[in-house]
C-alpha positions in Angstrom: 47.0 105.6 213.0 44.1 107.0 215.0 44.5 110.7 215.8 44.0 110.2 219.4 46.6 107.4 219.6 49.0 109.6 217.7 48.5 112.5 220.3 49.0 110.1 223.1 52.2 108.7 221.6 53.6 112.3 220.8 52.7 113.5 224.2 54.4 110.4 226.1 57.4 110.1 223.9 57.9 113.9 224.0 58.2 114.1 227.9 61.3 116.0 228.8 62.3 113.4 231.5 61.9 110.6 229.1 63.8 112.3 226.3 66.5 113.1 228.6 67.0 109.5 229.7 67.0 108.3 225.9 69.6 111.1 225.2 71.7 109.8 227.9 71.4 106.2 226.7 72.4 107.3 223.2 75.5 109.2 224.5 76.6 106.1 226.2 75.9 104.0 223.0 73.5 101.8 225.0 71.5 100.9 222.1 69.7 97.8 223.5 68.3 99.7 226.5 67.3 102.5 224.2 65.4 100.3 221.9 63.7 98.5 224.8 62.5 101.8 226.3 61.2 103.0 223.0 59.9 99.8 221.5 58.8 97.9 224.6 58.3 99.9 227.8 56.8 103.1 226.5 55.1 101.6 223.3 53.2 99.0 225.6 52.2 101.7 228.1 50.8 104.1 225.4 48.8 101.2 223.8 47.5 100.0 227.2 46.2 103.4 228.0 44.6 103.9 224.7 43.0 100.5 224.8 41.6 101.3 228.3 40.5 104.7 227.0 38.5 103.0 224.3 36.9 100.6 226.8 38.6 97.6 225.5 40.7 96.5 228.6 44.4 97.2 229.0 46.6 96.2 226.2 43.9 94.8 223.9 45.7 92.2 221.6 44.0 93.5 218.4 44.8 97.1 219.1 48.2 96.1 220.1 49.0 94.2 216.9 47.4 96.9 214.7 49.1 99.9 216.3 52.4 98.6 217.6 54.6 99.7 214.7 53.0 103.0 214.2 53.3 104.0 217.9 57.1 102.8 217.7 57.6 105.0 214.7 56.4 108.0 216.5 58.8 107.1 219.3 61.9 106.9 216.9 60.8 110.0 215.1 60.5 112.0 218.3 63.9 110.6 219.6 65.7 111.6 216.3 64.2 115.1 216.4 65.3 115.5 219.9 68.8 114.2 219.4 69.5 115.3 215.9 70.5 111.7 214.9 69.2 110.7 211.6 66.9 107.7 211.3 69.5 106.0 209.2 71.9 106.1 212.0 69.2 104.7 214.4 68.4 101.9 211.9 72.1 101.1 211.6 72.6 100.6 215.3 69.5 98.6 215.6 70.7 96.3 213.0 74.0 95.8 214.7 71.9 94.7 217.7 70.1 92.2 215.6 73.4 90.9 214.0 75.1 90.6 217.5 72.4 88.1 218.5 
């Protein structure tokens, strides 16, 4: 992952208000909404800004597909550090979402 993209992801996912909203969703066991905010809303916003900063328009497809998983990983890592939940606990809850479909 490019250092600038990592910095952007860490800064965005680390915003106090965002982490507070994620924490509330975790307390309420709202894993679908939590997943959506980390893996879709914020990840797309970060990659869009990064793409634009590089002069490659908003949400460049190549950048998106090359960076999507790394950006999401920063999001979940930040969430786990903030909440104290383990990544295994997060992955188990996300797996339950996939199985429920």
